[in-house]
C-alpha angles and dihedrals in degrees: 000000000000121000125202116236129187110211131184105187142164115270105262101249105019097035088227114154121262137154127234134168115234135193112202135160116251130210126182129194122194111198088337096312116118111234135185117248143196125249113283139191118231122191128186111191127191108237090198094238102081093277134093139213113231114197136182109194121206093354106198132160134175091354091306108123110206103173137221115340114196126179107187108187108044110163117228127201125190109229111176108277090000139071110209119210125200138160148141116205139161109229142164116238110225133207117277126231099226106141090214092063116074115237113260095028097092109115098205099076090054091059092069118205110359131188115234120197113195130190123170151136139211122211118179105308097343129096126200120179143155122208113192107193115196117189127194088240091068095256117138120196119185119192117195113195120190137014095282099039095109090054096055108130092024134095110261114249091013090158092057092231097134126061137177133197116261123188142188130193141179105250093318098320138081091037117190128186139203140173116262122186111248111264090016128092141203136182088293091076098034128139122223137067106005093219093051091044088056094045092049094045106034090096111053118247099184129061140176109250131194089201104106133178119266113279095013117150089206129086102217145045132182124256116206122190137186118232141193104247094207092238130103128242106255090221105041102020089227121133112276113240113203106210112227104254139173126183139177084226125052131281118234120205112191109139141040088220103091093205093054095112091174089069106021114060147102115263143176141181129174092225091064110113095195120115130201126237090277093053095254125129123247094250140058115234109227129171097169134083112229120202100211140016116216122188137160118230140172112199137181139155122237089216114017111242113196092190094051108024101145138098118201143218118191123179116183123185109207141178090251097261119124112297133172137195119240089039095212131217121013126223128228089281092055094251131123126229087256098051093095090065096055119108098170142336140211112192138166112177095167105069108151129199113295092207094239095309132112115250130185115229116209110196121178121217116242115208097180093101092055100042093091095043095070093208134138125236118256106151138034117204116191121184123186120187138177090233133031091215120066113252094353098110127094135242110284099015104154141193125188116205128196142164105005114192135185111215123209118195119222110174136102116258097187144354125207126191112202089339096311121112118243104254117240095011118167122176091225093055111080106184131054137177118207133177109227133172114200145036124310131192133173089262090063091061129080123184123197116197130203094230125091091228106005117143123240129189130173142177137188119219132181120253134185090261100037131292137331127213115207118193128187123189120190125191118245092250087055091233103109136038143178131203128209130189128198117186113203108199111209096011125128126213100213090248114078119239119232119217116236094246097045116122109244101180111198095352121154123221127215133182120233092269090059100255116139115242122220126189128017117352117241126208112294146073121306139180112230123202113191128207091259091058099257119140126214138174113230131193111209108203 
């Protein structure tokens, strides 16, 4: 079912404001359960300072009216053909103005201050976005906007189910074609010397395969093979073997010497305006930091080579500037000219034969190279080859690839209270009861997560028996979350709790953003200022 969206967005390259009407599919999940929803207006307005206001008006699904959801400071990053959106804000959901919804029945205001995690992208006239709404009541609402919203933070076509026809010719004649997976590229779409591009690509290296990994819900994988190019190495005179290679970037063929990594490599840059035969760019926009790459492969050599037995997978998260793999010569510090553009890397260059069976590779990302660069991710280049050493494979080496997944961690690894570790903590146990004598504030708590860039928030509230610590961790792609509770019996929070039946006289009530509340209080946390000047924190259940 199509939903109509009104969208005022930055112009794609210049980020200048414009207004366009959009029609995008909408999916809503409540605590992980998919639910039908009503039509909704979405607006994205340029604030004129590099940020945007993202609004959902009269958000309502399955007869559950939520209200108006407004995120005011969404960061936007130009990324070639894309504009990437990202933010994490605490907001109050306000009542809608839909005449069909009775006043006072909107659920959003009763949730109090909620954390909204937003990840999205705009390409041309299409919007994809995920809003992960975390309330202090334990309710999680995820709103997926657009056809590709559920793939944000993943490599497009990671199941290798979609292919397009790529071709190469010799100055307009002798055209040959092959099947390339969408968003992936082989020698058929290479840059470089046109004659060498033709010689490397005139025999197809990539094929659609019906051989899929065990348990896959898909129907296809990609088969990649190495081939004898029929030309001789200009240095050794030996036949040049073109390793079977696919990349989310673009191959460059510039030398008949296979080991010439200054001219033969895979490369990408978000400022490249070239498109492949399917109309996709030679890069994958990525503003998230995955923790692990998982991919299924089946690998074997046509002629076993004891000196060079390995296939390779190399995923490099970059700042979007030009990057190539292999990176080429190293300087006196052991770094390449491209090292300054690296955010993180997941590499396995020692993949041995799987003896005709599918095997899942689990490769962690290492962010140590990028820690000193102080740069943000914008592009993910993945290159998969039938041999880890240039030109050292054999004719008919093959690697099948299926179901690639980027994994984002979202759990707590450790909790400390005033510098002391919470005894008995386990990241898969979500509730704890602790005896504690003394005062606790948010500043006394430190939370360590298991994700490279996962997002953690926590708050301490007063209870009848002491204090309660509530922790929420959200994955860096905003798609998953976990919630932990620690009950401190006997603790105080430093702000007295007021019982629900206590007489408050002429007290004034404020939400956590400092706005005064008039009328009946909804469920949530409030700051109370009494007539004698005392201030309290109150939990309205």
